[in-house]
C-alpha positions, 0 to 999 in steps of 0.5 A: 280657868279663872273666874273672868275667863269662865264668865267670858266663856259662858257669855260666848255660849249664850248662858247669861242674859242681861238683867236689871242688876247684872245678869242671870242664867237662862235655865233652859240652857243649863245642862242636867248632868 
């Protein structure tokens, strides 16, 4: 899986949230394993 595919996958899963300078990660949706 390349970087672009990974980013699309994570966006689809709702892992990224918009931010002023790009995006950030919703830490409540990060797996702890």
